N, CA, C and O atoms as CSV, one atom per row, in Angstrom:
chain,resi,resn,atom,element,x,y,z
A,1,UNK,N,N,119.645,136.794,107.722
A,1,UNK,CA,C,119.508,135.406,107.353
A,1,UNK,C,C,120.078,134.486,108.426
A,1,UNK,O,O,119.482,133.453,108.733
A,2,UNK,N,N,121.230,134.848,109.002
A,2,UNK,CA,C,121.828,133.999,110.025
A,2,UNK,C,C,120.941,133.927,111.259
A,2,UNK,O,O,120.839,132.870,111.882
A,3,UNK,N,N,120.287,135.049,111.628
A,3,UNK,CA,C,119.382,135.033,112.779
A,3,UNK,C,C,118.233,134.065,112.531
A,3,UNK,O,O,117.810,133.359,113.446
A,4,UNK,N,N,117.724,134.027,111.304
A,4,UNK,CA,C,116.648,133.096,110.955
A,4,UNK,C,C,117.114,131.654,111.101
A,4,UNK,O,O,116.387,130.821,111.642
A,5,UNK,N,N,118.305,131.354,110.632
A,5,UNK,CA,C,118.845,129.999,110.725
A,5,UNK,C,C,119.037,129.609,112.186
A,5,UNK,O,O,118.724,128.482,112.570
A,6,UNK,N,N,119.546,130.524,113.000
A,6,UNK,CA,C,119.742,130.236,114.414
A,6,UNK,C,C,118.400,130.000,115.098
A,6,UNK,O,O,118.278,129.103,115.933
A,7,UNK,N,N,117.384,130.808,114.745
A,7,UNK,CA,C,116.055,130.642,115.312
A,7,UNK,C,C,115.485,129.279,114.943
A,7,UNK,O,O,114.882,128.608,115.780
A,8,UNK,N,N,115.672,128.874,113.706
A,8,UNK,CA,C,115.161,127.585,113.253
A,8,UNK,C,C,115.828,126.446,114.004
A,8,UNK,O,O,115.166,125.460,114.329
A,9,UNK,N,N,117.109,126.551,114.286
A,9,UNK,CA,C,117.812,125.484,114.992
A,9,UNK,C,C,117.333,125.367,116.438
A,9,UNK,O,O,117.399,124.288,117.027
A,10,UNK,N,N,116.860,126.456,117.003
A,10,UNK,CA,C,116.413,126.429,118.388
A,10,UNK,C,C,114.956,126.015,118.536
A,10,UNK,O,O,114.525,125.678,119.638
A,11,UNK,N,N,114.201,126.031,117.469
A,11,UNK,CA,C,112.808,125.623,117.513
A,11,UNK,C,C,112.726,124.108,117.403
A,11,UNK,O,O,113.242,123.542,116.439
A,12,UNK,N,N,112.091,123.430,118.363
A,12,UNK,CA,C,112.117,121.973,118.355
A,12,UNK,C,C,111.516,121.342,117.106
A,12,UNK,O,O,112.056,120.355,116.605
A,13,UNK,N,N,110.429,121.873,116.596
A,13,UNK,CA,C,109.792,121.283,115.420
A,13,UNK,C,C,110.500,121.645,114.117
A,13,UNK,O,O,110.309,120.978,113.100
A,14,UNK,N,N,111.306,122.684,114.145
A,14,UNK,CA,C,111.975,123.118,112.920
A,14,UNK,C,C,113.419,122.665,112.837
A,14,UNK,O,O,114.105,122.966,111.860
A,15,UNK,N,N,113.893,121.947,113.842
A,15,UNK,CA,C,115.261,121.456,113.787
A,15,UNK,C,C,115.436,120.582,112.561
A,15,UNK,O,O,114.575,119.763,112.240
A,16,UNK,N,N,116.549,120.762,111.885
A,16,UNK,CA,C,116.793,120.031,110.650
A,16,UNK,C,C,117.953,119.069,110.837
A,16,UNK,O,O,118.891,119.342,111.586
A,17,UNK,N,N,117.877,117.953,110.155
A,17,UNK,CA,C,118.995,117.018,110.212
A,17,UNK,C,C,120.152,117.589,109.417
A,17,UNK,O,O,119.960,118.177,108.353
A,18,UNK,N,N,121.330,117.414,109.930
A,18,UNK,CA,C,122.550,117.910,109.294
A,18,UNK,C,C,122.469,119.405,109.029
A,18,UNK,O,O,123.141,119.923,108.137
A,19,UNK,N,N,121.640,120.099,109.811
A,19,UNK,CA,C,121.499,121.556,109.723
A,19,UNK,C,C,121.223,122.026,108.300
A,19,UNK,O,O,121.800,123.010,107.837
A,20,UNK,N,N,120.347,121.321,107.623
A,20,UNK,CA,C,119.920,121.718,106.291
A,20,UNK,C,C,118.430,121.983,106.323
A,20,UNK,O,O,117.765,121.683,107.314
A,21,UNK,N,N,117.905,122.535,105.260
A,21,UNK,CA,C,116.479,122.819,105.203
A,21,UNK,C,C,115.703,121.762,104.444
A,21,UNK,O,O,114.533,121.987,104.134
A,22,UNK,N,N,116.294,120.626,104.131
A,22,UNK,CA,C,115.596,119.672,103.276
A,22,UNK,C,C,114.679,118.719,104.009
A,22,UNK,O,O,113.730,118.230,103.396
A,23,UNK,N,N,114.896,118.420,105.280
A,23,UNK,CA,C,114.020,117.526,106.029
A,23,UNK,C,C,114.054,117.917,107.498
A,23,UNK,O,O,115.098,117.853,108.146
A,24,UNK,N,N,112.909,118.321,108.012
A,24,UNK,CA,C,112.838,118.749,109.403
A,24,UNK,C,C,112.176,117.679,110.261
A,24,UNK,O,O,111.577,116.738,109.742
A,25,UNK,N,N,112.291,117.832,111.574
A,25,UNK,CA,C,111.601,116.925,112.479
A,25,UNK,C,C,110.092,117.010,112.260
A,25,UNK,O,O,109.393,116.001,112.344
A,26,UNK,N,N,109.600,118.192,111.986
A,26,UNK,CA,C,108.170,118.355,111.700
A,26,UNK,C,C,107.775,117.537,110.470
A,26,UNK,O,O,106.729,116.888,110.465
A,27,UNK,N,N,108.609,117.566,109.434
A,27,UNK,CA,C,108.328,116.754,108.235
A,27,UNK,C,C,108.181,115.287,108.601
A,27,UNK,O,O,107.252,114.618,108.148
A,28,UNK,N,N,109.090,114.791,109.415
A,28,UNK,CA,C,109.033,113.388,109.839
A,28,UNK,C,C,107.774,113.108,110.640
A,28,UNK,O,O,107.087,112.115,110.399
A,29,UNK,N,N,107.472,113.977,111.590
A,29,UNK,CA,C,106.315,113.766,112.449
A,29,UNK,C,C,105.014,113.767,111.647
A,29,UNK,O,O,104.063,113.078,112.017
A,30,UNK,N,N,104.961,114.516,110.574
A,30,UNK,CA,C,103.753,114.604,109.761
A,30,UNK,C,C,103.726,113.588,108.623
A,30,UNK,O,O,102.805,113.607,107.806
A,31,UNK,N,N,104.702,112.717,108.556
A,31,UNK,CA,C,104.796,111.773,107.442
A,31,UNK,C,C,103.642,110.775,107.416
A,31,UNK,O,O,103.269,110.314,106.338
A,32,UNK,N,N,103.070,110.429,108.556
A,32,UNK,CA,C,101.941,109.511,108.643
A,32,UNK,C,C,102.232,108.185,107.945
A,32,UNK,O,O,101.759,107.931,106.837
A,33,UNK,N,N,103.007,107.363,108.605
A,33,UNK,CA,C,103.402,106.051,108.086
A,33,UNK,C,C,102.747,104.967,108.934
A,33,UNK,O,O,103.412,104.375,109.784
A,34,UNK,N,N,101.457,104.692,108.726
A,34,UNK,CA,C,100.719,103.794,109.617
A,34,UNK,C,C,101.187,102.342,109.616
A,34,UNK,O,O,100.880,101.607,110.554
A,35,UNK,N,N,101.913,101.911,108.603
A,35,UNK,CA,C,102.360,100.524,108.538
A,35,UNK,C,C,103.841,100.357,108.870
A,35,UNK,O,O,104.386,99.260,108.749
A,36,UNK,N,N,104.488,101.437,109.285
A,36,UNK,CA,C,105.905,101.382,109.642
A,36,UNK,C,C,106.048,100.641,110.965
A,36,UNK,O,O,105.276,100.871,111.895
A,37,UNK,N,N,107.022,99.764,111.050
A,37,UNK,CA,C,107.156,98.960,112.257
A,37,UNK,C,C,108.437,99.216,113.035
A,37,UNK,O,O,108.380,99.486,114.235
A,38,UNK,N,N,109.596,99.137,112.377
A,38,UNK,CA,C,110.862,99.185,113.100
A,38,UNK,C,C,111.856,100.102,112.416
A,38,UNK,O,O,112.063,100.023,111.205
A,39,UNK,N,N,112.473,100.977,113.206
A,39,UNK,CA,C,113.560,101.824,112.719
A,39,UNK,C,C,114.756,101.627,113.646
A,39,UNK,O,O,114.664,101.838,114.855
A,40,UNK,N,N,115.862,101.225,113.067
A,40,UNK,CA,C,117.125,101.115,113.814
A,40,UNK,C,C,117.992,102.261,113.328
A,40,UNK,O,O,118.528,102.205,112.222
A,41,UNK,N,N,118.135,103.288,114.132
A,41,UNK,CA,C,118.875,104.485,113.743
A,41,UNK,C,C,120.339,104.302,114.117
A,41,UNK,O,O,120.733,104.554,115.255
A,42,UNK,N,N,121.120,103.873,113.178
A,42,UNK,CA,C,122.535,103.576,113.395
A,42,UNK,C,C,123.383,104.812,113.135
A,42,UNK,O,O,124.172,104.861,112.191
A,43,UNK,N,N,123.203,105.797,113.983
A,43,UNK,CA,C,123.951,107.040,113.869
A,43,UNK,C,C,124.103,107.637,115.266
A,43,UNK,O,O,123.441,107.201,116.208
A,44,UNK,N,N,124.958,108.614,115.391
A,44,UNK,CA,C,125.200,109.260,116.673
A,44,UNK,C,C,124.064,110.214,117.037
A,44,UNK,O,O,123.462,110.836,116.162
A,45,UNK,N,N,123.779,110.323,118.323
A,45,UNK,CA,C,122.886,111.341,118.886
A,45,UNK,C,C,121.439,111.260,118.397
A,45,UNK,O,O,120.760,112.287,118.396
A,46,UNK,N,N,120.935,110.106,117.986
A,46,UNK,CA,C,119.588,110.044,117.420
A,46,UNK,C,C,118.486,110.132,118.473
A,46,UNK,O,O,117.333,110.393,118.131
A,47,UNK,N,N,118.819,109.919,119.746
A,47,UNK,CA,C,117.827,110.027,120.819
A,47,UNK,C,C,118.337,110.953,121.925
A,47,UNK,O,O,118.026,110.769,123.102
A,48,UNK,N,N,119.111,111.935,121.529
A,48,UNK,CA,C,119.763,112.816,122.505
A,48,UNK,C,C,118.874,113.995,122.870
A,48,UNK,O,O,118.248,114.605,122.003
A,49,UNK,N,N,118.826,114.305,124.138
A,49,UNK,CA,C,118.165,115.502,124.658
A,49,UNK,C,C,119.282,116.445,125.093
A,49,UNK,O,O,120.002,116.150,126.047
A,50,UNK,N,N,119.431,117.554,124.417
A,50,UNK,CA,C,120.555,118.456,124.675
A,50,UNK,C,C,120.144,119.647,125.530
A,50,UNK,O,O,118.963,119.831,125.822
A,51,UNK,N,N,121.106,120.440,125.922
A,51,UNK,CA,C,120.851,121.657,126.689
A,51,UNK,C,C,120.011,122.641,125.877
A,51,UNK,O,O,119.286,123.453,126.451
A,52,UNK,N,N,120.102,122.578,124.526
A,52,UNK,CA,C,119.311,123.469,123.671
A,52,UNK,C,C,117.903,122.944,123.429
A,52,UNK,O,O,117.077,123.649,122.849
A,53,UNK,N,N,117.614,121.719,123.863
A,53,UNK,CA,C,116.283,121.152,123.682
A,53,UNK,C,C,115.293,121.858,124.597
A,53,UNK,O,O,115.674,122.426,125.621
A,54,UNK,N,N,114.026,121.817,124.220
A,54,UNK,CA,C,112.984,122.354,125.083
A,54,UNK,C,C,112.931,121.460,126.320
A,54,UNK,O,O,112.872,120.238,126.187
A,55,UNK,N,N,112.951,122.037,127.506
A,55,UNK,CA,C,113.141,121.262,128.727
A,55,UNK,C,C,111.934,120.430,129.143
A,55,UNK,O,O,112.093,119.456,129.879
A,56,UNK,N,N,110.741,120.782,128.696
A,56,UNK,CA,C,109.587,119.978,129.084
A,56,UNK,C,C,109.151,119.025,127.973
A,56,UNK,O,O,108.085,118.418,128.065
A,57,UNK,N,N,109.949,118.891,126.944
A,57,UNK,CA,C,109.671,117.958,125.856
A,57,UNK,C,C,110.949,117.203,125.508
A,57,UNK,O,O,112.053,117.721,125.675
A,58,UNK,N,N,110.791,116.006,125.037
A,58,UNK,CA,C,111.931,115.263,124.516
A,58,UNK,C,C,111.660,115.079,123.033
A,58,UNK,O,O,110.938,114.167,122.631
A,59,UNK,N,N,112.233,115.935,122.239
A,59,UNK,CA,C,112.039,115.880,120.804
A,59,UNK,C,C,113.399,115.712,120.139
A,59,UNK,O,O,114.248,116.602,120.191
A,60,UNK,N,N,113.586,114.573,119.526
A,60,UNK,CA,C,114.827,114.250,118.847
A,60,UNK,C,C,114.467,113.389,117.654
A,60,UNK,O,O,113.292,113.099,117.433
A,61,UNK,N,N,115.440,112.985,116.898
A,61,UNK,CA,C,115.192,112.215,115.686
A,61,UNK,C,C,114.414,110.935,115.973
A,61,UNK,O,O,113.464,110.621,115.256
A,62,UNK,N,N,114.796,110.200,116.997
A,62,UNK,CA,C,114.104,108.942,117.305
A,62,UNK,C,C,112.636,109.197,117.653
A,62,UNK,O,O,111.767,108.435,117.229
A,63,UNK,N,N,112.349,110.239,118.405
A,63,UNK,CA,C,110.957,110.558,118.742
A,63,UNK,C,C,110.179,110.972,117.494
A,63,UNK,O,O,109.029,110.567,117.325
A,64,UNK,N,N,110.784,111.764,116.629
A,64,UNK,CA,C,110.108,112.183,115.399
A,64,UNK,C,C,109.786,110.984,114.518
A,64,UNK,O,O,108.720,110.929,113.905
A,65,UNK,N,N,110.699,110.030,114.454
A,65,UNK,CA,C,110.460,108.808,113.677
A,65,UNK,C,C,109.295,108.038,114.289
A,65,UNK,O,O,108.457,107.505,113.561
A,66,UNK,N,N,109.231,107.974,115.615
A,66,UNK,CA,C,108.110,107.294,116.254
A,66,UNK,C,C,106.799,108.042,116.002
A,66,UNK,O,O,105.780,107.413,115.715
A,67,UNK,N,N,106.810,109.356,116.102
A,67,UNK,CA,C,105.604,110.142,115.838
A,67,UNK,C,C,105.101,109.934,114.413
A,67,UNK,O,O,103.900,110.031,114.160
A,68,UNK,N,N,106.007,109.648,113.481
A,68,UNK,CA,C,105.600,109.458,112.088
A,68,UNK,C,C,104.830,108.157,111.898
A,68,UNK,O,O,104.152,107.978,110.887
A,69,UNK,N,N,104.933,107.244,112.869
A,69,UNK,CA,C,104.172,106.021,112.774
A,69,UNK,C,C,104.934,104.756,113.098
A,69,UNK,O,O,104.324,103.699,113.262
A,70,UNK,N,N,106.253,104.833,113.195
A,70,UNK,CA,C,107.035,103.641,113.523
A,70,UNK,C,C,106.671,103.182,114.932
A,70,UNK,O,O,106.627,103.987,115.862
A,71,UNK,N,N,106.414,101.910,115.082
A,71,UNK,CA,C,106.000,101.372,116.370
A,71,UNK,C,C,107.183,101.138,117.311
A,71,UNK,O,O,107.025,101.224,118.529
A,72,UNK,N,N,108.335,100.850,116.776
A,72,UNK,CA,C,109.543,100.584,117.560
A,72,UNK,C,C,110.706,101.345,116.943
A,72,UNK,O,O,110.919,101.299,115.731
A,73,UNK,N,N,111.455,102.044,117.787
A,73,UNK,CA,C,112.600,102.814,117.306
A,73,UNK,C,C,113.780,102.580,118.247
A,73,UNK,O,O,113.646,102.703,119.464
A,74,UNK,N,N,114.925,102.245,117.681
A,74,UNK,CA,C,116.163,102.107,118.446
A,74,UNK,C,C,117.064,103.275,118.072
A,74,UNK,O,O,117.217,103.599,116.894
A,75,UNK,N,N,117.654,103.901,119.071
A,75,UNK,CA,C,118.518,105.042,118.815
A,75,UNK,C,C,119.666,105.103,119.798
A,75,UNK,O,O,119.872,104.187,120.595
A,76,UNK,N,N,120.411,106.193,119.734
A,76,UNK,CA,C,121.574,106.382,120.593
A,76,UNK,C,C,121.480,107.725,121.307
A,76,UNK,O,O,120.928,108.689,120.779
A,77,UNK,N,N,122.028,107.768,122.514
A,77,UNK,CA,C,121.975,108.987,123.316
A,77,UNK,C,C,123.116,109.946,123.022
A,77,UNK,O,O,122.986,111.151,123.237
A,78,UNK,N,N,124.219,109.429,122.539
A,78,UNK,CA,C,125.368,110.280,122.227
A,78,UNK,C,C,126.191,109.619,121.129
A,78,UNK,O,O,125.713,108.719,120.440
A,79,UNK,N,N,127.422,110.068,120.972
A,79,UNK,CA,C,128.283,109.562,119.905
A,79,UNK,C,C,128.613,108.089,120.122
A,79,UNK,O,O,128.861,107.648,121.245
A,80,UNK,N,N,128.610,107.345,119.028
A,80,UNK,CA,C,128.941,105.929,119.085
A,80,UNK,C,C,130.280,105.699,118.399
A,80,UNK,O,O,130.703,106.493,117.560
A,81,UNK,N,N,130.930,104.624,118.758
A,81,UNK,CA,C,132.190,104.282,118.113
A,81,UNK,C,C,131.914,103.660,116.745
A,81,UNK,O,O,131.041,102.803,116.606
A,82,UNK,N,N,132.661,104.098,115.747
A,82,UNK,CA,C,132.484,103.554,114.403
A,82,UNK,C,C,132.650,102.041,114.376
A,82,UNK,O,O,131.964,101.355,113.618
A,83,UNK,N,N,133.541,101.523,115.185
A,83,UNK,CA,C,133.786,100.079,115.190
A,83,UNK,C,C,132.643,99.313,115.849
A,83,UNK,O,O,132.418,98.150,115.513
A,84,UNK,N,N,131.917,99.931,116.775
A,84,UNK,CA,C,130.827,99.248,117.479
A,84,UNK,C,C,129.571,99.103,116.639
A,84,UNK,O,O,128.904,98.071,116.706
A,85,UNK,N,N,129.241,100.101,115.862
A,85,UNK,CA,C,127.932,100.124,115.211
A,85,UNK,C,C,127.685,98.968,114.244
A,85,UNK,O,O,126.593,98.400,114.280
A,86,UNK,N,N,128.624,98.587,113.387
A,86,UNK,CA,C,128.348,97.430,112.530
A,86,UNK,C,C,128.102,96.150,113.334
A,86,UNK,O,O,127.275,95.320,112.957
A,87,UNK,N,N,128.822,96.002,114.432
A,87,UNK,CA,C,128.643,94.831,115.296
A,87,UNK,C,C,127.256,94.876,115.938
A,87,UNK,O,O,126.547,93.869,115.954
A,88,UNK,N,N,126.872,96.025,116.462
A,88,UNK,CA,C,125.558,96.191,117.088
A,88,UNK,C,C,124.457,95.913,116.070
A,88,UNK,O,O,123.532,95.154,116.358
A,89,UNK,N,N,124.541,96.504,114.903
A,89,UNK,CA,C,123.508,96.310,113.882
A,89,UNK,C,C,123.401,94.850,113.464
A,89,UNK,O,O,122.300,94.308,113.369
A,90,UNK,N,N,124.519,94.225,113.220
A,90,UNK,CA,C,124.516,92.817,112.794
A,90,UNK,C,C,123.901,91.923,113.869
A,90,UNK,O,O,123.068,91.066,113.572
A,91,UNK,N,N,124.318,92.127,115.113
A,91,UNK,CA,C,123.790,91.322,116.215
A,91,UNK,C,C,122.312,91.598,116.457
A,91,UNK,O,O,121.540,90.677,116.724
A,92,UNK,N,N,121.923,92.850,116.365
A,92,UNK,CA,C,120.517,93.219,116.567
A,92,UNK,C,C,119.631,92.512,115.542
A,92,UNK,O,O,118.631,91.893,115.905
A,93,UNK,N,N,119.993,92.603,114.280
A,93,UNK,CA,C,119.169,91.971,113.243
A,93,UNK,C,C,119.225,90.449,113.318
A,93,UNK,O,O,118.253,89.783,112.961
A,94,UNK,N,N,120.334,89.890,113.772
A,94,UNK,CA,C,120.400,88.450,113.976
A,94,UNK,C,C,119.408,88.031,115.063
A,94,UNK,O,O,118.733,87.009,114.937
A,95,UNK,N,N,119.330,88.814,116.108
A,95,UNK,CA,C,118.422,88.511,117.210
A,95,UNK,C,C,116.962,88.810,116.857
A,95,UNK,O,O,116.047,88.366,117.551
A,96,UNK,N,N,116.752,89.558,115.782
A,96,UNK,CA,C,115.382,89.840,115.332
A,96,UNK,C,C,114.816,88.696,114.494
A,96,UNK,O,O,113.717,88.812,113.951
A,97,UNK,N,N,115.537,87.622,114.386
A,97,UNK,CA,C,115.039,86.443,113.672
A,97,UNK,C,C,114.644,85.382,114.688
A,97,UNK,O,O,115.328,85.166,115.688
A,98,UNK,N,N,113.529,84.728,114.408
A,98,UNK,CA,C,113.077,83.622,115.245
A,98,UNK,C,C,112.784,82.449,114.327
A,98,UNK,O,O,111.987,82.558,113.395
A,99,UNK,N,N,113.422,81.346,114.594
A,99,UNK,CA,C,113.206,80.143,113.796
A,99,UNK,C,C,113.370,80.421,112.294
A,99,UNK,O,O,112.611,79.908,111.472
A,100,UNK,N,N,114.369,81.239,111.953
A,100,UNK,CA,C,114.639,81.537,110.553
A,100,UNK,C,C,113.696,82.560,109.942
A,100,UNK,O,O,113.797,82.852,108.750
A,101,UNK,N,N,112.786,83.108,110.728
A,101,UNK,CA,C,111.839,84.112,110.236
A,101,UNK,C,C,112.067,85.426,110.962
A,101,UNK,O,O,112.525,85.458,112.104
A,102,UNK,N,N,111.736,86.502,110.273
A,102,UNK,CA,C,111.891,87.825,110.870
A,102,UNK,C,C,110.888,87.999,112.006
A,102,UNK,O,O,109.694,87.764,111.823
A,103,UNK,N,N,111.366,88.407,113.168
A,103,UNK,CA,C,110.498,88.673,114.315
A,103,UNK,C,C,109.782,89.998,114.101
A,103,UNK,O,O,110.244,90.845,113.337
A,104,UNK,N,N,108.668,90.171,114.771
A,104,UNK,CA,C,107.922,91.423,114.674
A,104,UNK,C,C,108.563,92.539,115.471
A,104,UNK,O,O,109.469,92.308,116.272
A,105,UNK,N,N,108.088,93.741,115.247
A,105,UNK,CA,C,108.631,94.914,115.925
A,105,UNK,C,C,108.530,94.791,117.449
A,105,UNK,O,O,109.281,95.439,118.179
A,106,UNK,N,N,107.607,93.962,117.921
A,106,UNK,CA,C,107.433,93.781,119.360
A,106,UNK,C,C,108.672,93.174,120.015
A,106,UNK,O,O,108.843,93.277,121.230
A,107,UNK,N,N,109.517,92.556,119.236
A,107,UNK,CA,C,110.727,91.913,119.761
A,107,UNK,C,C,111.942,92.837,119.773
A,107,UNK,O,O,113.013,92.435,120.226
A,108,UNK,N,N,111.795,94.062,119.285
A,108,UNK,CA,C,112.940,94.964,119.142
A,108,UNK,C,C,113.610,95.295,120.480
A,108,UNK,O,O,114.837,95.288,120.576
A,109,UNK,N,N,112.819,95.580,121.497
A,109,UNK,CA,C,113.410,95.925,122.804
A,109,UNK,C,C,114.219,94.754,123.350
A,109,UNK,O,O,115.326,94.937,123.856
A,110,UNK,N,N,113.660,93.551,123.245
A,110,UNK,CA,C,114.372,92.361,123.717
A,110,UNK,C,C,115.655,92.154,122.919
A,110,UNK,O,O,116.713,91.891,123.489
A,111,UNK,N,N,115.554,92.274,121.598
A,111,UNK,CA,C,116.722,92.076,120.737
A,111,UNK,C,C,117.812,93.103,121.032
A,111,UNK,O,O,118.994,92.760,121.076
A,112,UNK,N,N,117.422,94.353,121.234
A,112,UNK,CA,C,118.413,95.388,121.551
A,112,UNK,C,C,119.036,95.122,122.920
A,112,UNK,O,O,120.246,95.267,123.091
A,113,UNK,N,N,118.223,94.739,123.884
A,113,UNK,CA,C,118.745,94.430,125.220
A,113,UNK,C,C,119.757,93.305,125.199
A,113,UNK,O,O,120.811,93.406,125.828
A,114,UNK,N,N,119.449,92.226,124.481
A,114,UNK,CA,C,120.382,91.098,124.380
A,114,UNK,C,C,121.656,91.499,123.650
A,114,UNK,O,O,122.751,91.073,124.017
A,115,UNK,N,N,121.510,92.313,122.625
A,115,UNK,CA,C,122.665,92.780,121.854
A,115,UNK,C,C,123.584,93.634,122.722
A,115,UNK,O,O,124.804,93.467,122.701
A,116,UNK,N,N,122.995,94.542,123.478
A,116,UNK,CA,C,123.780,95.431,124.343
A,116,UNK,C,C,124.445,94.634,125.459
A,116,UNK,O,O,125.585,94.920,125.823
A,117,UNK,N,N,123.754,93.642,126.005
A,117,UNK,CA,C,124.375,92.796,127.040
A,117,UNK,C,C,125.585,92.050,126.495
A,117,UNK,O,O,126.595,91.899,127.183
A,118,UNK,N,N,125.473,91.584,125.252
A,118,UNK,CA,C,126.610,90.887,124.637
A,118,UNK,C,C,127.794,91.840,124.470
A,118,UNK,O,O,128.936,91.460,124.727
A,119,UNK,N,N,127.526,93.078,124.038
A,119,UNK,CA,C,128.593,94.078,123.911
A,119,UNK,C,C,129.201,94.365,125.282
A,119,UNK,O,O,130.419,94.484,125.418
A,120,UNK,N,N,128.353,94.472,126.281
A,120,UNK,CA,C,128.821,94.771,127.638
A,120,UNK,C,C,129.771,93.699,128.160
A,120,UNK,O,O,130.724,94.017,128.871
A,121,UNK,N,N,129.528,92.444,127.821
A,121,UNK,CA,C,130.354,91.336,128.306
A,121,UNK,C,C,131.712,91.241,127.607
A,121,UNK,O,O,132.605,90.548,128.093
A,122,UNK,N,N,131.876,91.925,126.477
A,122,UNK,CA,C,133.157,91.845,125.765
A,122,UNK,C,C,134.244,92.544,126.577
A,122,UNK,O,O,134.036,93.618,127.142
A,123,UNK,N,N,135.393,91.908,126.615
A,123,UNK,CA,C,136.520,92.459,127.364
A,123,UNK,C,C,136.912,93.826,126.785
A,123,UNK,O,O,137.030,93.990,125.571
A,124,UNK,N,N,137.107,94.780,127.663
A,124,UNK,CA,C,137.554,96.104,127.257
A,124,UNK,C,C,136.428,97.066,126.898
A,124,UNK,O,O,136.693,98.217,126.550
A,125,UNK,N,N,135.182,96.622,126.974
A,125,UNK,CA,C,134.055,97.502,126.657
A,125,UNK,C,C,133.833,98.472,127.806
A,125,UNK,O,O,133.725,98.074,128.966
A,126,UNK,N,N,133.767,99.755,127.461
A,126,UNK,CA,C,133.548,100.793,128.464
A,126,UNK,C,C,132.048,101.068,128.628
A,126,UNK,O,O,131.261,100.802,127.719
A,127,UNK,N,N,131.667,101.589,129.765
A,127,UNK,CA,C,130.281,101.895,130.088
A,127,UNK,C,C,129.594,102.710,128.991
A,127,UNK,O,O,128.479,102.385,128.582
A,128,UNK,N,N,130.249,103.756,128.521
A,128,UNK,CA,C,129.617,104.648,127.537
A,128,UNK,C,C,129.368,103.977,126.187
A,128,UNK,O,O,128.622,104.510,125.366
A,129,UNK,N,N,129.970,102.836,125.949
A,129,UNK,CA,C,129.737,102.115,124.698
A,129,UNK,C,C,128.406,101.382,124.716
A,129,UNK,O,O,127.693,101.388,123.713
A,130,UNK,N,N,128.054,100.752,125.826
A,130,UNK,CA,C,126.844,99.936,125.826
A,130,UNK,C,C,125.626,100.634,126.402
A,130,UNK,O,O,124.501,100.294,126.036
A,131,UNK,N,N,125.812,101.588,127.280
A,131,UNK,CA,C,124.676,102.257,127.916
A,131,UNK,C,C,124.034,103.290,126.964
A,131,UNK,O,O,122.970,103.831,127.264
A,132,UNK,N,N,124.649,103.545,125.881
A,132,UNK,CA,C,124.254,104.535,124.887
A,132,UNK,C,C,122.979,104.195,124.123
A,132,UNK,O,O,122.299,105.104,123.648
A,133,UNK,N,N,122.637,102.933,123.993
A,133,UNK,CA,C,121.540,102.483,123.118
A,133,UNK,C,C,120.211,102.473,123.863
A,133,UNK,O,O,120.131,102.020,125.005
A,134,UNK,N,N,119.167,102.979,123.202
A,134,UNK,CA,C,117.833,103.027,123.798
A,134,UNK,C,C,116.787,102.518,122.806
A,134,UNK,O,O,116.986,102.541,121.591
A,135,UNK,N,N,115.684,102.066,123.357
A,135,UNK,CA,C,114.533,101.650,122.559
A,135,UNK,C,C,113.337,102.463,123.030
A,135,UNK,O,O,113.121,102.627,124.231
A,136,UNK,N,N,112.561,102.971,122.075
A,136,UNK,CA,C,111.313,103.647,122.435
A,136,UNK,C,C,110.202,103.020,121.598
A,136,UNK,O,O,110.410,102.618,120.453
A,137,UNK,N,N,109.034,102.951,122.192
A,137,UNK,CA,C,107.889,102.416,121.471
A,137,UNK,C,C,107.437,101.088,122.024
A,137,UNK,O,O,107.646,100.765,123.193
A,138,UNK,N,N,106.799,100.315,121.132
A,138,UNK,CA,C,106.178,99.042,121.529
A,138,UNK,C,C,107.209,97.965,121.737
A,138,UNK,O,O,106.861,96.833,122.073
């Protein structure tokens, strides 16, 4: 049984979140969500490519969410600070508003970029805090 679990963890499409069997990357990719627009993944390692990843593919949670149909996905490359994430999320969603209305998913990259620049300008912010955030998609 343990060999099966280890094999599943090494297979890119069978990787499971939180190392459980309840939701796999394949499940997400096959979800077919044609009207999904924006996913802000406020967790650690959501866009990480690890040494155990298949070297000619980049398959991670953020990519699986995009494959499922989300047009814009924001994720992180490695561990984030607990204190940073609420600030990042709040600022990101604030910047996703235009004239009091919610901006479309097309504005996500700009909003994330402005949010990360603001974090970068804060005194005492280290490189690994702001360079961690990525946007994939439209």
